[in-house]
C-alpha positions in Angstrom: -13.4 -0.5 5.5 -15.9 0.9 8.0 -18.7 3.3 8.4 -19.1 6.5 10.4 -20.3 10.1 10.1 -18.6 10.1 6.7 -18.4 6.6 5.5 -14.9 5.5 4.5 -15.0 2.1 3.0 -12.6 2.0 0.0 -9.0 2.8 0.8 -6.4 2.5 -1.9 -2.7 1.9 -1.2 -0.5 3.6 -3.8 -1.4 4.6 -7.3 0.4 2.2 -9.5 1.1 2.8 -13.2 -1.6 0.3 -14.2 -4.2 1.7 -11.8 -6.8 2.2 -14.5 -6.5 -1.4 -15.8 -6.6 -2.8 -12.3 -9.8 -0.8 -11.4 -11.5 -1.9 -14.6 -10.5 -5.5 -14.1 -11.6 -5.6 -10.5 -14.7 -3.4 -10.8 -13.4 -0.7 -8.4 -16.0 2.0 -8.5 -15.0 4.2 -5.5 -11.9 5.4 -3.7 -12.4 7.2 -0.4 -8.8 7.8 0.4 -5.2 6.9 -0.8 -2.3 5.8 1.4 1.1 6.2 -0.1 4.0 4.0 1.0 6.7 5.9 -0.9 7.3 7.7 -4.2 9.0 5.2 -6.5 7.5 5.2 -10.0 5.8 1.8 -9.6 3.8 3.2 -6.6 2.7 6.6 -7.8 2.7 6.9 -11.6 -1.1 6.2 -11.8 -1.8 9.3 -9.8 -3.5 11.0 -12.6 -6.2 8.3 -12.7 -7.6 9.5 -9.4 -9.5 12.1 -11.4 -12.0 9.5 -12.6 -13.1 8.9 -9.0 -13.4 12.7 -8.6 -15.8 12.7 -11.4 -17.8 9.8 -10.0 -17.8 11.0 -6.4 -17.9 14.8 -7.0 -15.3 15.5 -4.3 -11.6 15.7 -3.8 -9.8 12.5 -2.7 -7.8 12.6 0.6 -4.2 11.4 0.1 -1.9 10.5 2.9 1.9 10.0 3.0 5.1 11.0 4.7 6.4 14.5 4.0 9.0 13.4 1.5 6.5 11.3 -0.5 4.0 14.1 -0.7 6.8 16.6 -1.7 7.7 14.2 -4.5 4.1 14.0 -5.7 3.9 17.8 -5.8 7.1 17.9 -7.8 6.3 15.1 -10.2 2.7 16.1 -10.7 3.1 19.9 -10.4 0.2 20.5 -12.8 -2.1 19.0 -10.2 -1.0 21.3 -7.4 0.3 24.5 -9.0 -1.9 27.2 -10.6 -3.7 27.8 -12.7 -5.8 25.0 -11.4 -7.6 23.1 -14.2 -11.2 22.3 -13.3 -13.9 20.2 -14.9 -12.2 16.9 -14.6 -8.9 17.9 -16.2 -6.6 17.0 -13.3 -7.1 15.1 -10.0 -8.6 17.0 -7.2 -6.9 15.9 -4.0 -6.3 16.9 -0.4 -2.9 15.9 1.0 -2.1 15.2 4.6 1.3 14.4 6.1 1.3 11.2 8.2 2.7 11.9 11.6 1.4 8.9 13.5 -1.8 6.8 13.8 -4.9 8.4 12.4 -8.5 7.4 11.6 -10.4 7.0 8.4 -14.1 6.6 9.2 -14.0 4.3 12.2 -10.8 2.5 11.2 -7.5 3.4 12.8 -4.6 3.5 10.4 -1.2 2.8 12.0 1.8 3.7 9.9 4.7 1.2 10.2 8.1 2.7 9.3 10.3 0.1 7.4 13.4 0.3 5.2 13.5 -0.2 1.5 17.3 -0.5 1.2 18.3 2.8 2.8 15.0 4.5 2.0 12.5 4.9 4.8 9.1 3.9 3.6 5.7 3.2 5.2 3.8 0.1 5.8 0.3 0.2 7.3 -1.6 -1.7 9.9 -5.4 -1.8 10.2 -6.6 -3.8 13.1 -5.0 -7.2 13.0 -4.0 -6.8 9.3 -0.6 -5.3 8.1 0.6 -4.4 4.6 4.4 -4.1 4.2 5.5 -3.8 0.6 8.9 -2.8 -0.7 11.0 -3.5 2.3 14.0 -5.5 3.4 14.3 -4.5 7.0 11.9 -3.8 9.9 13.6 -1.5 12.5 13.4 -2.7 16.1 11.2 0.3 17.0 8.6 -0.8 14.4 8.2 -4.4 15.7 5.9 -3.4 18.6 3.6 -1.8 16.1 3.0 -5.2 14.5 2.2 -7.0 17.8 -0.9 -9.1 17.4 -1.1 -9.0 13.6 -2.8 -12.2 12.4 -2.8 -11.5 8.6 0.0 -9.8 6.7 0.9 -9.0 3.1 4.6 -8.7 2.8 7.4 -8.2 0.2 9.1 -11.4 -1.0 11.0 -10.6 -4.2 12.7 -13.8 -5.0 14.7 -16.7 -3.5 18.1 -15.0 -3.8 18.9 -12.1 -1.4 18.4 -8.6 -2.6 19.6 -5.2 -1.4 16.2 -3.6 -1.1 13.6 -6.3 -0.8 13.0 -9.3 1.5 13.8 -12.7 0.0 11.3 -15.5 0.4 13.2 -17.0 3.4 13.5 -13.5 5.0 9.8 -12.9 4.6 9.1 -16.3 6.2 11.3 -15.3 9.1 9.2 -12.1 9.6 6.0 -14.1 9.5 7.4 -16.6 12.0 8.5 -13.8 14.4 5.1 -12.2 14.3 3.3 -15.5 14.7 0.8 -14.4 12.0 -1.7 -17.1 11.0 -1.9 -16.0 7.4 0.7 -14.4 5.1 0.6 -13.3 1.5 3.8 -12.6 -0.3 3.8 -9.8 -2.9 6.2 -7.9 -5.2 7.6 -11.1 -6.6 9.8 -11.5 -9.6 9.1 -13.8 -12.5 11.7 -16.2 -10.9 9.0 -17.5 -8.5 6.7 -19.9 -10.1 3.3 -19.6 -8.3 2.3 -23.3 -7.8 5.8 -24.6 -7.1 6.7 -21.8 -4.7 3.4 -22.1 -2.8 3.9 -25.8 -2.4 7.1 -25.3 -0.4 5.8 -22.5 1.8 4.8 -23.0 5.5 1.2 -23.6 6.3 -0.8 -20.4 6.1 1.7 -18.7 3.8 1.2 -18.3 0.0 2.0 -16.1 -2.9 -0.5 -13.4 -3.6 -2.0 -12.9 -7.0 -3.7 -10.2 -9.1 -7.4 -9.7 -8.1 -7.1 -11.6 -4.9 -9.7 -10.9 -2.2 -8.8 -11.4 1.5 -11.5 -11.7 4.1 -10.4 -10.0 7.4 
């Protein structure tokens, strides 16, 4: 992402259950930090795979999340945090920090954006003019100013029909329109959305994301 006294260039958002396969498929060789959006299984169950990056980098990995998410990680992966601590690559070596507001990684400012996933508060993240909002169906009014000036956004768009915890395609389009973002990539889709046919009916600058996609910012 950027360079500084301690270079921080490779920031991972969440540790999905298929993290190992994704890293192998996309030649990910380094992780300098992990940002957690929330603690649902599809966002944290690859946590143990962090240990491979410990072995490669020979250092703990900083992990950031809200207090509830980090508490859930400690509960679900107690063997990582509770003694006796296994060394020699047996468990992930991490340093956790509670997100209380904007912070920096290297020279990049990370702005947490509180959103709602049904009734569950979760975090999106803004970095410069880029925002990442997954697993959400509502942006509280207090969070909209945090997104002012965003030009590129990755955002939840589950399906065409409304859902109780995720934006529908039309709702996600409304968010993009309100922000005035030039580019938008919809994620967290169901199999109901065919890629080519859905992209063909989306507004200019809006498309469905896909596995392995690289976005130039």
